[in-house]
N, C-alpha and C positions, 0 to 999 in steps of 0.2 A: 395952750394946755395949762391947766392950773398946776401949782406945785404939788397938791395932794394927789391929783390924777397921775402925774409923772412919778411920784413916789410909789403909788400902788402898782403901776406897770413895772417899775424897776424891781420892786420886791417880788412880784409874780415871776418875772424873768429869772431872777436869781434862784427862785425855788423850783424852776422848771415848769411852772404852771402855764406860762406864756412863753413861746419861743420866738425870739427876734430873728436869730440866725442859728441854724442847726450846724453844729460842728460835727462833721462826718467822723464816724468811729469804725475803723477797719476791723477791730475785734468783734464788734457787733455784726459787721458785714459778713464775717466768717460764719457766724451763727445763721444769718439770713441765707447765705449760700447753702449751708447744711440742710436747712429746712426746705428751700424751694428749688435748688439747682442740682444738688449732688445726685439725685436719682437718675439724671440724664447726663451730667457733666463731670462725674468723678474721673480721675485719671485712669488711663488704660491699665487694667489688671494684668496678671500673668497670662501666658499664652493659652492656658487651659480653661479660661473663663471668657465668655463673650463680653465685649466692652458695652457700657451703657450707650444708648442710641445717639445722644448728642455728641459724645466723645468719638464714637465710631464715624459719624458723618464728618466731623471736623478732620479726623485722621485721613479719611478718604479724600477730602477736599484739598488738604494741604500737603499730603504725601511727605510728611516730615519737614517741610519748609518752615512751618510754625508748629509749636506744641499743640496737640489736640486737647490738652487739659487747660481749661480757662484759667485756672489758678496759676499756671506756669507761664502765661502770656505776659508780654511786656509792651504790647502794641495796642491794647484796647483803649479807646478813648471814652470819656464819660458820656459824650453824646451818643456814641455807638451803642454802649451798654444800655443807656436809658431808652433809646429808640427800640432796641431789640426786645428788652423786657416788656415795655408797654405795648408794642405792636406785634410781637412775635416774629418768627422768621422760619420759612419752610415749614417743618413739622412742629416747631416750637410754638406753643400757644401764647397769646397775649396775656399779660398779667395785670389785673385790675388793681387800683389803689386800695381796694378793700382787702386784697391779698398781700401785696407788698406796698406799704405806705411810701409816700415820697421821702420821708426821713430814712426809712429802712432801705430804700433804693439808693439814697445818697451814701449810706453806710456800705452797701454792697459794692457800689462804684469805688469807694475808698479802698475796700478790700481787694478788688480785682485790679486796681491800678497802682497799688502801693509799691510795686517793683518796677514800674515804668521808668525808663531812663529819661524820657521827655515828659514833662508835666503839661497836661492839657487843661484848659478851662472847662467848666461845666458846659 
């Protein structure tokens, strides 16, 4: 690679035009969660309000052994989140890259795993 080409790539990367490696951003992942996930996965509300479908299903499945709210979980792995988002699960539909980009998914993973006691690889 010529020095000029290397310089152009370095400048483009520093300006964010070209991305070599995306540094996951949990704060942006919270925004992604709010847009795409909260409708079905917000925490269980008070007893007088029916829980969202995803939270309800997780509550019925875990019977309190694990939190039903995804944001409260500490056991979700990046691979598990990525697979579930891309392929769907049970009633949850798959999510295309045109809906949640790979970098947004990385941010969502960073958000949902930020409190994990054990760090997992992607």
